[in-house]
C-alpha positions as CSV (number, residue, x, y, z in Angstrom):
1,M,12.2,112.9,128.4
2,T,8.4,114.1,128.0
3,R,6.3,116.1,130.8
4,A,4.0,113.0,130.8
5,R,6.6,110.4,130.8
6,A,8.2,112.1,133.8
7,L,5.0,112.5,135.5
8,E,4.2,109.1,135.0
9,A,7.5,107.6,136.4
10,L,7.6,109.9,139.3
11,Q,3.9,108.8,140.3
12,T,5.3,105.5,140.0
13,L,8.1,106.1,142.4
14,L,6.2,107.8,145.1
15,T,3.3,105.2,145.1
16,Q,6.1,102.3,145.6
17,A,7.7,104.3,148.4
18,G,4.4,104.5,150.2
19,I,3.5,108.2,149.6
20,A,-0.4,108.1,150.0
21,D,-1.0,110.8,147.4
22,G,1.3,110.1,144.9
23,A,-0.4,111.2,141.9
24,R,-1.1,114.9,143.4
25,E,2.6,115.1,144.8
26,A,4.0,113.8,141.3
27,R,2.4,116.9,139.7
28,L,3.4,119.7,142.5
29,L,6.9,118.2,142.5
30,L,7.2,118.2,138.6
31,C,5.7,121.8,138.3
32,A,8.3,122.7,140.9
33,A,11.5,121.1,139.2
34,A,10.5,122.7,135.6
35,G,9.1,125.9,136.8
36,I,5.7,125.4,135.0
37,A,1.9,125.6,136.4
38,A,-0.1,122.6,136.7
39,L,-2.1,124.0,133.6
40,D,0.9,123.5,131.7
41,L,0.9,119.9,132.2
42,L,-2.6,119.7,130.6
43,V,-2.3,122.0,127.9
44,D,1.3,120.5,126.5
45,P,1.8,117.4,128.1
46,E,4.4,115.8,125.2
47,A,6.6,119.3,125.7
48,L,10.3,117.8,126.4
49,L,11.8,118.4,130.0
50,A,14.9,120.4,129.9
51,Q,17.9,118.6,131.4
52,S,18.3,120.8,134.3
53,A,14.8,120.3,135.1
54,C,15.1,116.6,135.1
55,S,18.2,117.0,137.3
56,R,16.5,118.9,139.6
57,L,13.5,116.4,139.1
58,S,15.5,113.3,140.0
59,A,16.8,114.7,143.4
60,L,13.6,115.9,144.3
61,A,11.9,112.5,143.8
62,E,14.9,110.7,145.5
63,R,14.4,113.2,148.7
64,R,10.6,112.6,148.8
65,A,10.9,108.9,148.3
66,G,12.9,109.3,151.5
67,R,9.7,110.5,153.2
68,E,11.1,114.5,153.5
69,P,7.7,116.4,153.3
70,L,6.5,117.9,150.1
71,S,6.3,121.2,151.8
72,R,10.0,121.0,152.8
73,L,11.2,120.3,149.2
74,I,9.3,123.4,147.6
75,G,10.0,125.5,150.9
76,R,6.1,126.6,151.3
77,R,3.0,125.5,152.9
78,E,-0.4,126.9,152.7
79,F,-2.3,127.9,155.7
80,W,-5.6,129.6,155.9
81,G,-5.3,130.5,152.2
82,L,-2.1,132.0,152.7
83,S,1.3,130.5,150.9
84,L,4.0,130.8,153.7
85,A,7.8,130.0,153.6
86,I,8.6,127.3,155.7
87,S,12.3,126.3,156.8
88,P,14.1,123.5,158.8
89,D,13.8,125.9,161.9
90,V,10.1,125.9,162.0
91,L,7.3,123.3,162.5
92,D,5.5,122.4,159.3
93,P,1.9,124.3,159.8
94,R,-0.9,121.4,159.7
95,P,-4.1,121.8,158.7
96,E,-5.8,121.0,162.1
97,T,-3.9,124.0,163.6
98,E,-6.6,125.9,161.6
99,T,-9.1,125.1,164.3
100,I,-7.4,128.1,166.3
101,I,-8.2,130.5,163.4
102,E,-12.0,129.3,163.2
103,A,-12.4,129.2,167.1
104,A,-10.8,132.7,167.6
105,I,-13.2,134.3,164.5
106,A,-16.5,132.6,166.0
107,A,-15.1,134.4,169.6
108,F,-14.3,137.7,168.2
109,S,-17.0,137.6,165.6
110,K,-18.4,140.9,166.7
111,Q,-14.8,142.7,166.6
112,K,-13.8,141.8,163.4
113,T,-12.9,145.7,162.6
114,A,-11.6,146.2,166.4
115,P,-8.1,147.5,166.9
116,L,-7.3,143.7,168.9
117,R,-3.9,143.2,170.3
118,L,-2.8,139.9,169.3
119,L,0.2,137.6,170.6
120,D,1.4,134.4,168.8
121,L,3.6,132.3,171.3
122,G,6.3,129.9,169.9
123,T,5.2,131.4,166.6
124,G,7.6,129.2,164.1
125,S,6.5,130.4,160.6
126,G,4.2,132.8,162.0
127,A,1.4,131.3,160.2
128,L,-0.9,131.7,163.3
129,L,-0.4,135.4,163.2
130,C,-0.5,136.1,159.6
131,A,-3.9,134.0,159.4
132,L,-5.1,136.4,162.0
133,L,-4.0,139.7,160.7
134,G,-5.7,138.4,157.5
135,E,-9.0,138.4,159.6
136,F,-8.8,141.4,161.8
137,A,-8.2,144.4,159.4
138,N,-7.5,146.4,162.4
139,A,-5.3,144.5,164.6
140,T,-1.7,144.8,165.4
141,G,0.3,141.6,166.9
142,I,3.5,140.1,168.3
143,A,5.1,136.9,167.4
144,V,7.5,135.5,169.8
145,D,9.7,132.4,169.4
146,L,12.8,130.9,171.2
147,S,14.5,130.4,167.9
148,E,16.3,133.4,166.1
149,E,16.1,131.4,162.9
150,A,12.2,131.0,163.2
151,A,11.7,134.9,164.2
152,L,13.4,135.6,161.0
153,I,11.0,133.3,158.9
154,A,8.2,134.6,160.8
155,R,9.0,138.1,160.1
156,A,9.3,137.1,156.1
157,N,6.3,135.6,156.0
158,L,4.6,138.7,157.8
159,I,6.0,141.1,155.5
160,A,5.3,138.9,152.4
161,C,1.5,138.3,153.2
162,G,1.3,142.6,153.6
163,F,1.4,142.9,157.5
164,G,4.8,143.8,158.3
165,A,3.5,147.2,159.7
166,R,1.0,145.7,161.9
167,A,3.3,143.2,163.6
168,D,6.5,142.7,165.5
169,T,8.7,139.6,166.1
170,L,10.8,138.9,169.5
171,V,13.3,136.2,170.1
172,G,12.7,134.9,173.7
173,Q,11.0,132.0,176.1
174,W,7.6,132.6,175.7
175,A,6.3,135.7,176.9
176,L,8.2,136.5,180.0
177,A,9.9,139.6,178.7
178,L,6.5,141.2,177.8
179,D,4.3,143.4,180.2
180,A,1.6,144.6,177.5
181,R,-2.0,143.2,177.5
182,F,-3.4,141.5,174.8
183,D,-7.1,140.9,173.6
184,L,-6.4,137.6,172.1
185,I,-3.4,134.8,172.6
186,V,-2.5,131.6,170.7
187,A,-0.1,129.1,170.6
188,N,0.8,125.8,169.1
189,P,3.3,124.6,171.7
190,P,5.2,121.2,171.9
191,Y,3.2,118.6,173.1
192,I,4.8,115.4,172.2
193,A,5.8,113.1,175.2
194,S,9.6,113.1,174.9
195,A,9.3,109.3,174.9
196,D,6.8,109.1,171.9
197,L,9.3,111.4,169.3
198,A,10.8,108.1,168.2
199,G,7.8,106.7,167.0
200,L,6.5,109.6,164.9
201,E,5.9,109.4,161.2
202,A,9.0,109.9,159.2
203,E,7.9,113.2,157.7
204,V,7.6,114.9,161.4
205,R,10.2,112.9,163.5
206,N,13.0,113.6,160.8
207,F,12.1,117.0,159.5
208,D,10.4,119.0,162.2
209,P,12.7,120.8,164.5
210,H,12.6,118.7,167.9
211,L,12.4,122.2,169.9
212,A,8.8,122.5,168.4
213,L,7.8,118.9,169.2
214,D,8.9,117.7,172.5
215,G,6.7,118.5,175.1
216,G,8.6,116.9,178.1
217,P,8.2,113.8,180.0
218,D,4.3,114.0,179.8
219,G,3.9,116.3,177.0
220,L,2.6,118.9,179.1
221,D,5.7,121.3,180.1
222,A,4.8,123.8,177.9
223,Y,1.1,124.3,179.0
224,R,2.6,124.5,182.8
225,A,4.8,127.3,181.8
226,L,2.4,129.2,179.3
227,T,-0.7,129.1,181.3
228,P,0.4,131.5,184.3
229,E,1.8,133.9,181.6
230,I,-1.4,134.2,179.5
231,A,-3.4,134.8,182.8
232,R,-0.9,137.5,183.2
233,L,-1.0,139.0,179.9
234,L,-4.6,138.9,179.0
235,K,-6.8,141.8,178.6
236,T,-9.9,141.9,181.3
237,P,-12.4,142.0,180.3
238,G,-13.2,140.0,177.1
239,G,-9.5,138.8,176.6
240,R,-9.1,135.3,175.4
241,F,-6.2,132.6,174.3
242,F,-6.5,129.5,172.0
243,L,-4.1,126.7,172.6
244,E,-3.7,123.8,170.3
245,V,-3.4,120.6,172.3
246,G,-2.4,116.8,171.3
247,A,-4.6,113.8,171.4
248,G,-6.0,113.2,174.6
249,Q,-4.8,115.9,176.0
250,A,-7.5,118.6,176.5
251,E,-8.7,117.7,179.9
252,R,-5.6,117.5,181.4
253,V,-4.7,121.3,179.9
254,L,-8.1,122.3,180.7
255,A,-7.1,121.1,184.3
256,I,-3.6,123.4,183.9
257,A,-5.3,126.3,182.9
258,A,-7.4,126.2,185.5
259,Q,-4.7,125.8,188.1
260,A,-3.1,128.9,186.8
261,G,-6.7,130.9,187.3
262,L,-7.9,131.1,183.8
263,A,-11.4,131.0,183.7
264,G,-14.5,130.2,180.8
265,L,-12.7,127.0,179.8
266,A,-13.6,124.9,176.9
267,S,-12.3,122.5,174.3
268,H,-12.9,122.7,170.3
269,A,-12.8,119.8,167.8
270,D,-11.1,119.9,164.7
271,L,-12.9,118.3,161.5
272,A,-11.9,114.8,162.8
273,G,-13.9,115.3,165.8
274,R,-10.8,115.5,167.8
275,A,-10.6,118.1,170.9
276,R,-7.9,119.9,169.3
277,V,-7.9,123.6,171.0
278,I,-8.5,124.8,174.5
279,S,-9.6,128.0,175.2
280,G,-10.4,130.6,177.7
281,R,-9.9,133.8,179.7
282,S,-8.6,135.5,182.5
283,A,-10.5,134.9,185.8
284,A,-10.2,138.7,187.0
């Protein structure tokens, strides 16, 4: 089978399976299966695919038609311009989570070269810490996750991005074992109400780890646990935190943060105009 015929058949299959961007995903899957670059498809579309590539492509197509995310099929996700490894043990980083990075950069715009101390709680793939270390050249950081497997993925990504010497990874429940103070604390905690998990789209429900999704009965358990720790760990003056929140949760999480003694509270909208991140500082 030629590359062109395989691409056409794959695009039809994905479109019939309800994949919104079937044409783009078909190209990416074909390149992954055949081990070629996108340019190769344009330069030589009539080249024949090896039988091994056809077999890999068939398996990948079947999995994607079953709603397994493209990023999980190829084992990588781009976040803030970085190519990060992901696994079944970590949340697939979403573009809207980049709102945390945008807000943090704005808040520390005059300290781009300062030796900031960063803390990424519930790090997963390490996406947030990798992105921040790339923006703050003299910063150092710690990534914490309850899952040992996730911490290993985060460590691998930090090393692959060139930040291994500037970051440590720890396994544990949020920040309970830490006694340092940090300039910048970030987190994308689980915030889906337990009863709502079954209604999530299949790509999320069936392939993201529930540990990274389930926020308890009202989706806010993690914030109740996190905010007192954040108040304890922030440096003063100047230390700030940024937390991702779910749709419609910003006001309730701001109230939880205020009750924990945090101040300077604000929310930040993503590109869709939804309050996606809340931020603040220590009241001391």
